[in-house]
TORMILUM-987024 format. One record per residue (C-alpha): residue in one letter; residue number from 1; y, x, z. Coordinates in nm, 3 decimals. Each point is the difference from the previous one (the first is absolute). Layout:
% residues N
(atom 'a'; NUM; (Y; X; Z))
...
This chain:
% residues 137
(atom 'm'; 1; (-1.109; 1.530; 0.993))
(atom 'a'; 2; (0.039; -0.386; -0.089))
(atom 'y'; 3; (0.090; -0.122; -0.328))
(atom 'g'; 4; (-0.042; -0.291; -0.237))
(atom 's'; 5; (0.116; -0.176; -0.301))
(atom 'l'; 6; (0.015; -0.336; -0.176))
(atom 'r'; 7; (0.072; -0.058; -0.373))
(atom 'g'; 8; (0.070; -0.316; -0.210))
(atom 'f'; 9; (0.057; -0.048; -0.382))
(atom 's'; 10; (0.053; -0.365; -0.057))
(atom 'v'; 11; (0.343; -0.130; -0.108))
(atom 'e'; 12; (0.178; -0.180; 0.298))
(atom 'v'; 13; (0.320; -0.201; 0.001))
(atom 'p'; 14; (0.172; 0.002; 0.338))
(atom 'g'; 15; (0.232; -0.263; 0.128))
(atom 'a'; 16; (0.319; 0.007; 0.168))
(atom 't'; 17; (-0.151; 0.057; 0.353))
(atom 'f'; 18; (-0.193; 0.291; 0.103))
(atom 't'; 19; (-0.391; -0.030; -0.040))
(atom 'p'; 20; (-0.279; 0.239; 0.028))
(atom 'v'; 21; (-0.090; 0.223; -0.303))
(atom 'p'; 22; (-0.357; -0.061; -0.073))
(atom 'f'; 23; (-0.253; 0.277; -0.071))
(atom 's'; 24; (-0.348; -0.040; -0.139))
(atom 'i'; 25; (-0.157; 0.340; -0.006))
(atom 'v'; 26; (-0.054; 0.221; 0.320))
(atom 'g'; 27; (0.054; 0.371; -0.056))
(atom 'p'; 28; (-0.155; 0.277; 0.216))
(atom 'l'; 29; (0.018; -0.082; 0.373))
(atom 's'; 30; (-0.069; 0.214; 0.299))
(atom 's'; 31; (-0.239; -0.109; 0.276))
(atom 't'; 32; (0.309; -0.101; 0.210))
(atom 'v'; 33; (0.177; -0.216; -0.257))
(atom 'a'; 34; (-0.104; -0.346; -0.096))
(atom 'v'; 35; (0.101; -0.262; -0.247))
(atom 's'; 36; (0.157; -0.334; 0.169))
(atom 'g'; 37; (-0.174; -0.328; -0.036))
(atom 't'; 38; (0.245; -0.116; -0.273))
(atom 'g'; 39; (-0.087; 0.321; -0.192))
(atom 'n'; 40; (0.383; 0.085; -0.031))
(atom 'e'; 41; (0.066; 0.239; 0.284))
(atom 'l'; 42; (-0.157; 0.317; 0.148))
(atom 'v'; 43; (-0.092; -0.008; 0.360))
(atom 'v'; 44; (0.032; 0.337; 0.202))
(atom 'g'; 45; (-0.251; 0.064; 0.256))
(atom 't'; 46; (0.173; 0.311; 0.160))
(atom 's'; 47; (0.357; 0.002; 0.127))
(atom 'g'; 48; (0.236; 0.256; -0.138))
(atom 'i'; 49; (0.268; 0.090; -0.265))
(atom 'y'; 50; (-0.081; -0.108; -0.343))
(atom 'q'; 51; (0.126; 0.050; -0.333))
(atom 'i'; 52; (0.014; -0.340; -0.206))
(atom 't'; 53; (0.046; -0.022; -0.387))
(atom 'i'; 54; (0.048; -0.296; -0.191))
(atom 's'; 55; (0.016; 0.034; -0.398))
(atom 'i'; 56; (0.072; -0.312; -0.210))
(atom 'n'; 57; (0.082; -0.049; -0.368))
(atom 'a'; 58; (0.254; -0.292; -0.077))
(atom 'e'; 59; (-0.065; -0.165; -0.340))
(atom 'a'; 60; (0.211; -0.285; -0.145))
(atom 't'; 61; (-0.216; -0.286; -0.088))
(atom 't'; 62; (0.222; -0.119; -0.285))
(atom 'e'; 63; (0.300; 0.166; -0.161))
(atom 'p'; 64; (0.183; 0.220; 0.231))
(atom 'd'; 65; (0.304; -0.153; 0.169))
(atom 't'; 66; (0.317; 0.184; -0.120))
(atom 'd'; 67; (0.106; 0.002; 0.377))
(atom 'q'; 68; (-0.287; 0.237; 0.067))
(atom 'p'; 69; (-0.232; -0.195; 0.237))
(atom 'y'; 70; (-0.152; 0.170; 0.292))
(atom 'l'; 71; (-0.246; -0.045; 0.266))
(atom 'n'; 72; (0.032; 0.059; 0.374))
(atom 'a'; 73; (-0.297; 0.153; 0.200))
(atom 'i'; 74; (-0.039; 0.080; 0.359))
(atom 'i'; 75; (-0.284; 0.185; 0.177))
(atom 't'; 76; (-0.160; -0.214; 0.290))
(atom 'a'; 77; (-0.186; 0.073; 0.331))
(atom 'n'; 78; (-0.161; -0.301; 0.139))
(atom 'g'; 79; (0.171; -0.227; -0.245))
(atom 't'; 80; (0.354; 0.094; 0.103))
(atom 'p'; 81; (0.247; 0.259; -0.177))
(atom 'l'; 82; (-0.089; 0.353; 0.094))
(atom 'f'; 83; (0.369; 0.074; 0.056))
(atom 'g'; 84; (0.069; -0.314; 0.201))
(atom 'e'; 85; (0.157; -0.248; -0.244))
(atom 't'; 86; (-0.010; -0.120; -0.369))
(atom 't'; 87; (0.308; 0.174; -0.085))
(atom 't'; 88; (-0.171; 0.334; -0.015))
(atom 'f'; 89; (-0.161; -0.078; -0.325))
(atom 'f'; 90; (-0.054; 0.248; -0.280))
(atom 'r'; 91; (0.139; -0.125; -0.356))
(atom 'i'; 92; (-0.240; 0.024; -0.306))
(atom 'a'; 93; (0.188; -0.011; -0.332))
(atom 'n'; 94; (-0.132; -0.215; -0.298))
(atom 'r'; 95; (-0.246; 0.208; -0.221))
(atom 's'; 96; (-0.030; 0.284; 0.255))
(atom 's'; 97; (-0.249; 0.160; 0.231))
(atom 's'; 98; (0.118; 0.066; 0.356))
(atom 't'; 99; (-0.153; 0.183; 0.283))
(atom 'f'; 100; (0.120; -0.019; 0.362))
(atom 'v'; 101; (-0.127; 0.222; 0.292))
(atom 'a'; 102; (0.072; -0.055; 0.383))
(atom 'q'; 103; (-0.134; 0.169; 0.310))
(atom 'a'; 104; (-0.065; -0.217; 0.293))
(atom 'a'; 105; (-0.170; -0.007; 0.335))
(atom 'l'; 106; (-0.289; -0.236; -0.014))
(atom 't'; 107; (-0.233; -0.118; 0.276))
(atom 'a'; 108; (-0.372; -0.064; -0.030))
(atom 'g'; 109; (-0.048; -0.339; -0.142))
(atom 'd'; 110; (0.332; -0.017; -0.203))
(atom 'a'; 111; (-0.051; -0.144; -0.343))
(atom 'v'; 112; (0.230; 0.159; -0.270))
(atom 'g'; 113; (0.077; -0.191; -0.335))
(atom 'a'; 114; (0.296; -0.061; -0.222))
(atom 's'; 115; (0.187; -0.329; -0.085))
(atom 'i'; 116; (0.222; -0.086; -0.305))
(atom 'a'; 117; (0.264; -0.243; -0.119))
(atom 's'; 118; (0.224; -0.050; -0.287))
(atom 's'; 119; (0.274; -0.251; -0.099))
(atom 'f'; 120; (-0.067; 0.062; -0.372))
(atom 'p'; 121; (-0.298; -0.242; -0.104))
(atom 'v'; 122; (-0.066; 0.202; -0.320))
(atom 'l'; 123; (-0.110; 0.322; 0.198))
(atom 'g'; 124; (-0.341; 0.088; 0.101))
(atom 'y'; 125; (-0.170; 0.289; 0.103))
(atom 'm'; 126; (-0.341; 0.174; -0.037))
(atom 'n'; 127; (-0.184; 0.347; 0.049))
(atom 'r'; 128; (0.066; 0.039; 0.365))
(atom 'i'; 129; (-0.152; 0.239; 0.264))
(atom 'l'; 130; (0.047; 0.030; 0.385))
(atom 't'; 131; (-0.122; 0.309; 0.185))
(atom 'i'; 132; (0.029; 0.114; 0.348))
(atom 'v'; 133; (-0.084; 0.364; 0.136))
(atom 'q'; 134; (0.004; 0.085; 0.363))
(atom 'l'; 135; (0.236; 0.283; 0.066))
(atom 's'; 136; (-0.052; 0.059; 0.365))
(atom 't'; 137; (-0.117; -0.164; 0.312))
């Protein structure tokens, strides 16, 4: 079975356009999952159906906005949204932790990551983890 994970703990403040979520710690990896050259994606070595999980904590970097700012996050494969377009994002509310799970058919060599954006300049994120587990071939 193929599996892998990446974690990050630094506080990041995204811009208005989607940018890759940075990770700094490699978790357990099976022999058929590798880390991309950027360190921000997991590369699958075996084609199959995978479960992809991303968990992110949103934190206001200044006093929370009364309009309750939020982050938009997408799971990516080879740098593009897993579900085809950036309108398929997940919303992460201010001062909350959100976990999103998706299943997708991946081909050997596909690089799985996440990207994030926000229109609220006071909102950042930290404590994130990306995991993949192969469910079948």
